[in-house]
C-alpha positions in Angstrom: 0.0 0.0 0.0 1.5 3.4 -0.8 1.8 6.2 1.7 -1.0 8.2 0.0 -3.5 5.6 1.1 -2.5 5.1 4.7 -5.5 7.0 5.9 -8.9 5.5 4.9 -10.2 9.0 4.3 -7.7 9.3 1.5 -8.7 6.1 -0.3 -9.9 6.4 -3.9 -13.6 6.6 -4.4 -15.1 3.1 -4.2 -16.1 1.8 -7.6 -19.5 0.8 -6.1 -20.4 4.5 -5.9 -19.5 5.4 -9.5 -22.8 4.1 -10.7 -21.7 3.8 -14.3 -20.4 0.2 -14.2 -22.1 -2.9 -15.5 -22.1 -4.8 -12.2 -24.9 -4.9 -9.7 -24.2 -3.5 -6.2 -23.9 -7.0 -4.8 -21.2 -8.1 -7.3 -19.3 -4.8 -6.9 -19.3 -5.3 -3.1 -18.1 -8.9 -3.5 -15.2 -7.7 -5.7 -14.4 -5.1 -3.1 -14.4 -7.7 -0.3 -12.2 -10.0 -2.4 -9.7 -7.1 -2.9 -9.8 -6.2 0.8 -9.3 -9.8 1.8 -6.4 -10.2 -0.5 -4.7 -7.2 1.0 -5.3 -8.5 4.5 -3.9 -11.9 3.6 -0.8 -10.4 2.0 0.0 -8.5 5.2 -0.9 -11.4 7.4 1.3 -14.0 5.7 4.5 -12.6 7.2 3.1 -12.2 10.6 1.7 -15.7 10.6 5.1 -17.1 9.5 6.9 -15.1 12.1 4.6 -15.8 15.1 3.3 -19.3 14.4 5.9 -20.6 11.9 3.3 -22.1 9.6 2.0 -21.3 6.1 -1.0 -19.1 5.5 -3.1 -22.2 4.5 -2.0 -24.0 7.6 -2.9 -21.0 9.7 -6.5 -21.1 8.2 -6.8 -24.7 9.4 -5.6 -23.7 12.9 -8.1 -20.9 13.0 -11.0 -23.3 12.1 -9.9 -25.7 14.8 -9.4 -22.9 17.3 -13.1 -22.1 17.0 -13.9 -25.7 18.1 -13.2 -25.7 21.8 -12.6 -29.1 23.2 -13.3 -30.9 20.0 -12.0 -31.3 16.5 -13.3 -31.2 12.9 -13.5 -33.9 10.3 -11.0 -33.4 7.5 -13.8 -33.5 5.0 -15.5 -30.5 6.8 -12.2 -28.5 6.9 -11.8 -29.1 3.2 -15.4 -28.0 2.6 -15.1 -24.8 4.7 -11.8 -23.8 3.1 -12.7 -24.8 -0.4 -9.5 -26.9 -0.6 -9.0 -30.3 -2.3 -8.8 -33.1 0.2 -5.4 -34.2 -1.1 -3.8 -30.8 -0.5 -5.5 -30.7 3.0 -4.0 -34.1 3.8 -0.5 -32.7 3.2 -1.1 -29.6 5.3 -2.6 -31.6 8.2 0.5 -33.9 8.0 2.8 -30.8 8.3 0.8 -29.5 11.2 0.9 -32.9 12.9 4.6 -33.2 12.3 5.0 -29.8 14.0 3.0 -31.0 17.0 0.2 -28.6 16.4 -2.7 -31.0 15.6 -3.7 -34.5 16.3 -5.5 -36.9 13.9 -7.7 -39.7 15.0 -10.2 -42.0 13.3 -13.9 -41.2 13.9 -15.5 -44.0 15.9 -18.6 -44.6 13.8 -16.9 -44.1 10.4 -13.8 -46.0 9.6 -13.0 -43.6 6.7 -13.5 -40.4 8.7 -10.6 -38.6 10.3 -11.0 -35.9 13.0 -8.4 -33.2 13.5 -7.9 -31.3 16.7 -5.5 -28.7 18.1 -2.8 -29.7 20.6 -2.1 -27.7 23.7 1.1 -26.5 22.0 -1.0 -25.0 19.2 -3.5 -23.4 21.6 -0.6 -21.8 23.4 1.0 -20.5 20.2 -2.3 -19.1 19.0 -3.0 -17.4 22.3 0.6 -15.9 22.3 0.2 -14.7 18.7 -3.4 -13.4 18.9 -2.7 -9.8 19.7 -0.2 -9.4 16.8 -2.5 -11.2 14.4 -5.6 -9.2 15.4 -3.6 -5.9 15.1 -2.4 -6.9 11.6 -5.9 -7.7 10.4 -7.4 -4.5 11.9 -4.6 -2.3 10.5 -4.8 -4.0 7.0 -8.6 -3.5 6.8 -8.3 0.1 8.0 -5.9 0.7 5.0 -8.4 -0.6 2.4 -11.9 0.0 3.9 -13.1 3.5 4.3 -16.6 4.9 4.8 -17.5 4.5 1.1 -16.2 1.0 1.0 -18.2 0.0 4.2 -21.3 1.4 2.6 -20.7 -0.6 -0.6 -20.1 -3.8 1.5 -23.5 -3.3 3.0 -24.9 -4.5 -0.3 -23.7 -8.0 0.7 -25.6 -8.1 4.0 -29.4 -8.4 3.6 -31.5 -6.1 5.6 -33.3 -7.8 8.5 -36.8 -8.7 7.7 -39.4 -6.6 9.4 -41.3 -8.6 12.0 -44.9 -9.1 11.0 -46.7 -7.9 14.1 
């Protein structure tokens, strides 16, 4: 990001407000979200490597598992949530297991199912890195999302239905 765009108020006008494009508001907002996410991921990669010593894709797996307190997730569910091929996921899980960050076990009622869970070592690393990771995400979004962009992103979130009273 260049210095001219360090302040969200100095961001270029959001394309969603130009009004002369071919895309509907929802698609423009989706493209804005993808661009913002890409920017955040780019900044996050180095912090993830430095604080957790894992790849960005491995970090995403750890994040999914961190949201499952006391339990794990099936590998098929992780692949589904991340939109990753199961073969690639198998390699990433093996790397995390080798690093002592996850465990794998067979699911009792399904001989083909494998459940993955965080180890205490991984939980400790995530807790230690949380502040730096959260700051990186917040700072990265602040650099790419200003008031106009927030308004455009609202097109992705449906308005709550009025209660029929």
